[in-house]
Residue, then its C-alpha position, 0 to 999 in steps of 0.5 A: m477764748t470766748e464763750k459760745s452762745a447756748t445755740a452755737f454748734r459745738t465740735i466733738g472736742e468741745v462736747a467731749a471736754e464739756l462732759g468729761l467723755p472721750q471722743h471715741r465714746l461719742r462716735f461709738w454712741e452715734t452707731k448706737f443711738t439713731e437720735l444722736r446725729p450730729v451735723t457732718r461738714a467738710g472733712q467728716r467733722r462733726y458738729y453738735r447742735p444743742e439738741d444733739i448735746a441734750v441727747v448726749r447728756r441724757i444717754h450718759q446720765l442713763l448709762s453711767e448714773q442710772g445703770y441702764t444698758i445700751r439696749g435699755v437706753q435704746a428702748l427708753l428713748a424709742a418709747e419716749r419718741g412714741k416708737p416701740a422698740a424692737e422686741h428682744p426674742l428672749r422677751r417673746i419666749r419668756a411671755m410664752l413661758a409665762d402664759a404656759l405656766a399660768a395656763d398649767a396652774r389653772 
C-alpha cells in the first residue's frame, strides 16, 4: 500500500491506527468537542482532514499526557479559539463565597 500525502483525507480507521486509539473513542470525542468535525460522506463514512487530525492529536495529548478532563479540554480549546467556555455553576458559587469571605475578613 502506498503512503498517502500529508493533505489527503483519512478514514477513522486510519486515524485510529496512526494514533493507537480505538475508533469508538474518536466517535465519542466528536460528540464532546465541537472543534472535531470530520467530513461525512455516503454511508456516514468519516473522512478526517489534516486539521481534524491535528485537533485529535491535541485532544489526545491533553487528556492522556497532561491529565486534563474532558471538560478541561473543552474549556482550553474554547479559550484558544477566543470564545469563552460556559462557566460551571460551582465556579460562580465558589467566587461568591470567596467574595463573602473577603468582605467578612475586612
